LUMLUM-419350 format. One record per residue: y, x, z of N, C-alpha, C, O in turn; residue in one letter; residue number from 1. Coordinates in steps of 0.05 Angstrom, whole numbers, m for minus. Last residue first. Layout:
// LUMLUM-419350
@npy->Y, npx->X, npz->Z, capy->Y, capx->X, capz->Z, cpy->Y, cpx->X, cpz->Z, opy->Y, opx->X, opz->Z, rest->A, nr->NUM
...
END
This chain:
// LUMLUM-419350
@npy->246, npx->m796, npz->m790, capy->247, capx->m832, capz->m788, cpy->274, cpx->m851, cpz->m806, opy->275, opx->m876, opz->m805, rest->W, nr->58
@npy->271, npx->m739, npz->m805, capy->256, capx->m755, capz->m833, cpy->253, cpx->m788, cpz->m813, opy->260, opx->m806, opz->m828, rest->I, nr->57
@npy->284, npx->m738, npz->m747, capy->296, capx->m737, capz->m749, cpy->293, cpx->m760, cpz->m788, opy->304, opx->m781, opz->m794, rest->V, nr->56
@npy->219, npx->m756, npz->m714, capy->248, capx->m774, capz->m703, cpy->267, cpx->m777, cpz->m736, opy->270, opx->m798, opz->m749, rest->P, nr->55
@npy->202, npx->m705, npz->m721, capy->193, capx->m727, capz->m730, cpy->214, cpx->m753, cpz->m725, opy->218, opx->m768, opz->m744, rest->T, nr->54
@npy->244, npx->m662, npz->m714, capy->247, capx->m674, capz->m734, cpy->222, cpx->m691, cpz->m740, opy->217, opx->m693, opz->m764, rest->K, nr->53
@npy->224, npx->m659, npz->m653, capy->248, capx->m666, capz->m662, cpy->256, cpx->m678, cpz->m688, opy->270, opx->m698, opz->m690, rest->G, nr->52
@npy->166, npx->m623, npz->m654, capy->167, capx->m659, capz->m646, cpy->193, cpx->m672, cpz->m668, opy->190, opx->m686, opz->m687, rest->R, nr->51
@npy->173, npx->m582, npz->m715, capy->173, capx->m585, capz->m686, cpy->169, cpx->m621, cpz->m691, opy->169, opx->m636, opz->m710, rest->N, nr->50
@npy->133, npx->m579, npz->m764, capy->147, capx->m570, capz->m763, cpy->147, cpx->m581, cpz->m725, opy->126, opx->m586, opz->m712, rest->T, nr->49
@npy->67, npx->m575, npz->m768, capy->95, capx->m549, capz->m787, cpy->117, cpx->m559, cpz->m767, opy->118, opx->m543, opz->m748, rest->S, nr->48
@npy->61, npx->m621, npz->m756, capy->33, capx->m603, capz->m734, cpy->48, cpx->m573, cpz->m754, opy->38, opx->m551, opz->m750, rest->S, nr->47
@npy->96, npx->m660, npz->m746, capy->86, capx->m659, capz->m727, cpy->62, cpx->m628, cpz->m725, opy->51, opx->m617, opz->m706, rest->C, nr->46
@npy->94, npx->m653, npz->m800, capy->117, capx->m652, capz->m784, cpy->115, cpx->m649, cpz->m763, opy->132, opx->m633, opz->m754, rest->S, nr->45
@npy->43, npx->m674, npz->m824, capy->55, capx->m641, capz->m840, cpy->73, cpx->m638, cpz->m822, opy->76, opx->m614, opz->m821, rest->Q, nr->44
@npy->42, npx->m727, npz->m810, capy->33, capx->m702, capz->m805, cpy->44, cpx->m663, cpz->m802, opy->49, opx->m643, opz->m788, rest->R, nr->43
@npy->82, npx->m744, npz->m835, capy->85, capx->m743, capz->m806, cpy->67, cpx->m716, cpz->m801, opy->74, opx->m694, opz->m793, rest->R, nr->42
@npy->68, npx->m744, npz->m888, capy->103, capx->m727, capz->m880, cpy->92, cpx->m727, cpz->m843, opy->98, opx->m708, opz->m829, rest->V, nr->41
@npy->24, npx->m765, npz->m894, capy->27, capx->m737, capz->m899, cpy->50, cpx->m728, cpz->m888, opy->51, opx->m705, opz->m878, rest->P, nr->40
@npy->41, npx->m812, npz->m872, capy->19, capx->m806, capz->m857, cpy->22, cpx->m775, cpz->m870, opy->23, opx->m758, opz->m852, rest->A, nr->39
@npy->82, npx->m831, npz->m907, capy->94, capx->m832, capz->m881, cpy->65, cpx->m805, cpz->m863, opy->70, opx->m787, opz->m847, rest->Q, nr->38
@npy->53, npx->m843, npz->m949, capy->80, capx->m821, capz->m949, cpy->82, cpx->m816, cpz->m923, opy->86, opx->m792, opz->m917, rest->H, nr->37
@npy->14, npx->m890, npz->m939, capy->8, capx->m854, capz->m945, cpy->43, cpx->m838, cpz->m941, opy->47, opx->m819, opz->m926, rest->E, nr->36
@npy->55, npx->m923, npz->m921, capy->28, capx->m906, capz->m898, cpy->19, cpx->m880, cpz->m918, opy->17, opx->m856, opz->m912, rest->A, nr->35
@npy->82, npx->m942, npz->m967, capy->94, capx->m922, capz->m942, cpy->79, cpx->m901, cpz->m926, opy->83, opx->m878, opz->m920, rest->K, nr->34
@npy->37, npx->m949, npz->m1000, capy->61, capx->m917, capz->m1012, cpy->75, cpx->m919, cpz->m983, opy->80, opx->m897, opz->m973, rest->R, nr->33
@npy->28, npx->m991, npz->m972, capy->1, capx->m971, capz->m969, cpy->29, cpx->m956, cpz->m977, opy->45, opx->m953, opz->m959, rest->L, nr->32
@npy->76, npx->m1018, npz->m973, capy->70, capx->m1009, capz->m945, cpy->45, cpx->m997, cpz->m957, opy->40, opx->m984, opz->m937, rest->T, nr->31
@npy->76, npx->m1033, npz->m1032, capy->95, capx->m1018, capz->m1011, cpy->87, cpx->m1011, cpz->m983, opy->99, opx->m991, opz->m974, rest->E, nr->30
@npy->37, npx->m1067, npz->m1032, capy->35, capx->m1033, capz->m1056, cpy->47, cpx->m1021, cpz->m1036, opy->37, opx->m1002, opz->m1023, rest->L, nr->29
@npy->46, npx->m1113, npz->m1012, capy->12, capx->m1096, capz->m1011, cpy->20, cpx->m1057, cpz->m1016, opy->12, opx->m1035, opz->m1008, rest->N, nr->28
@npy->85, npx->m1127, npz->m1038, capy->82, capx->m1121, capz->m1008, cpy->72, cpx->m1106, cpz->m1000, opy->79, opx->m1087, opz->m986, rest->V, nr->27
@npy->64, npx->m1133, npz->m1093, capy->82, capx->m1104, capz->m1078, cpy->79, cpx->m1111, cpz->m1053, opy->63, opx->m1095, opz->m1042, rest->P, nr->26
@npy->16, npx->m1169, npz->m1081, capy->10, capx->m1147, capz->m1094, cpy->30, cpx->m1128, cpz->m1092, opy->22, opx->m1104, opz->m1089, rest->T, nr->25
@npy->46, npx->m1205, npz->m1043, capy->28, capx->m1195, capz->m1038, cpy->25, cpx->m1171, cpz->m1048, opy->29, opx->m1151, opz->m1034, rest->D, nr->24
@npy->73, npx->m1234, npz->m1082, capy->81, capx->m1235, capz->m1070, cpy->74, cpx->m1207, cpz->m1057, opy->90, opx->m1189, opz->m1057, rest->R, nr->23
@npy->35, npx->m1254, npz->m1112, capy->44, capx->m1235, capz->m1123, cpy->72, cpx->m1221, cpz->m1096, opy->85, opx->m1200, opz->m1098, rest->V, nr->22
@npy->0, npx->m1285, npz->m1083, capy->m7, capx->m1266, capz->m1087, cpy->12, cpx->m1248, cpz->m1107, opy->2, opx->m1228, opz->m1117, rest->P, nr->21
@npy->48, npx->m1333, npz->m1071, capy->34, capx->m1313, capz->m1045, cpy->28, cpx->m1294, cpz->m1064, opy->48, opx->m1281, opz->m1069, rest->T, nr->20
@npy->69, npx->m1340, npz->m1130, capy->84, capx->m1324, capz->m1103, cpy->69, cpx->m1314, cpz->m1074, opy->75, opx->m1295, opz->m1060, rest->A, nr->19
@npy->34, npx->m1382, npz->m1123, capy->22, capx->m1361, capz->m1141, cpy->49, cpx->m1331, cpz->m1136, opy->45, opx->m1307, opz->m1139, rest->P, nr->18
@npy->33, npx->m1418, npz->m1091, capy->8, capx->m1408, capz->m1089, cpy->13, cpx->m1376, cpz->m1116, opy->m2, opx->m1358, opz->m1122, rest->E, nr->17
@npy->89, npx->m1440, npz->m1083, capy->80, capx->m1423, capz->m1064, cpy->45, cpx->m1400, cpz->m1068, opy->37, opx->m1379, opz->m1057, rest->T, nr->16
@npy->79, npx->m1474, npz->m1127, capy->102, capx->m1447, capz->m1134, cpy->93, cpx->m1428, cpz->m1114, opy->90, opx->m1404, opz->m1119, rest->A, nr->15
@npy->43, npx->m1498, npz->m1112, capy->34, capx->m1490, capz->m1141, cpy->55, cpx->m1463, cpz->m1134, opy->49, opx->m1439, opz->m1134, rest->S, nr->14
@npy->54, npx->m1522, npz->m1069, capy->32, capx->m1506, capz->m1069, cpy->37, cpx->m1487, cpz->m1101, opy->32, opx->m1463, opz->m1105, rest->N, nr->13
@npy->111, npx->m1549, npz->m1084, capy->102, capx->m1543, capz->m1068, cpy->84, cpx->m1513, cpz->m1065, opy->93, opx->m1490, opz->m1060, rest->G, nr->12
@npy->81, npx->m1592, npz->m1126, capy->99, capx->m1564, capz->m1143, cpy->107, cpx->m1554, cpz->m1114, opy->123, opx->m1538, opz->m1124, rest->P, nr->11
@npy->53, npx->m1616, npz->m1088, capy->53, capx->m1601, capz->m1101, cpy->62, cpx->m1595, cpz->m1116, opy->43, opx->m1586, opz->m1130, rest->D, nr->10
@npy->86, npx->m1631, npz->m1051, capy->60, capx->m1620, capz->m1024, cpy->57, cpx->m1603, cpz->m1060, opy->59, opx->m1579, opz->m1059, rest->S, nr->9
@npy->108, npx->m1684, npz->m1055, capy->131, capx->m1657, capz->m1044, cpy->108, cpx->m1632, cpz->m1042, opy->115, opx->m1612, opz->m1029, rest->A, nr->8
@npy->61, npx->m1713, npz->m1080, capy->74, capx->m1699, capz->m1099, cpy->100, cpx->m1678, cpz->m1090, opy->111, opx->m1661, opz->m1105, rest->P, nr->7
@npy->55, npx->m1720, npz->m1024, capy->28, capx->m1716, capz->m1042, cpy->48, cpx->m1705, cpz->m1062, opy->52, opx->m1681, opz->m1058, rest->D, nr->6
@npy->87, npx->m1738, npz->m995, capy->81, capx->m1716, capz->m988, cpy->57, cpx->m1713, cpz->m1012, opy->41, opx->m1695, opz->m1007, rest->P, nr->5
@npy->102, npx->m1793, npz->m1009, capy->119, capx->m1775, capz->m1017, cpy->106, cpx->m1755, cpz->m1003, opy->125, opx->m1752, opz->m987, rest->P, nr->4
@npy->47, npx->m1810, npz->m1005, capy->56, capx->m1810, capz->m1029, cpy->66, cpx->m1796, cpz->m1023, opy->55, opx->m1775, opz->m1025, rest->S, nr->3
@npy->25, npx->m1812, npz->m952, capy->20, capx->m1798, capz->m969, cpy->36, cpx->m1791, cpz->m987, opy->42, opx->m1767, opz->m988, rest->E, nr->2
@npy->53, npx->m1863, npz->m932, capy->63, capx->m1829, capz->m935, cpy->47, cpx->m1807, cpz->m951, opy->57, opx->m1788, opz->m962, rest->M, nr->1
END
């Protein structure tokens, strides 16, 4: 039973291993970028503009 999952896990892990870090990098970058953009935008919107514009930007 270990024979079939072994070869299947080998290639699967190899593809998942490099995909995990590579995928995390762009995902994390996008998340950080969005958070940074939303943080200042939301703050300025709430402080400078009315609350009605906050949902409009979203």
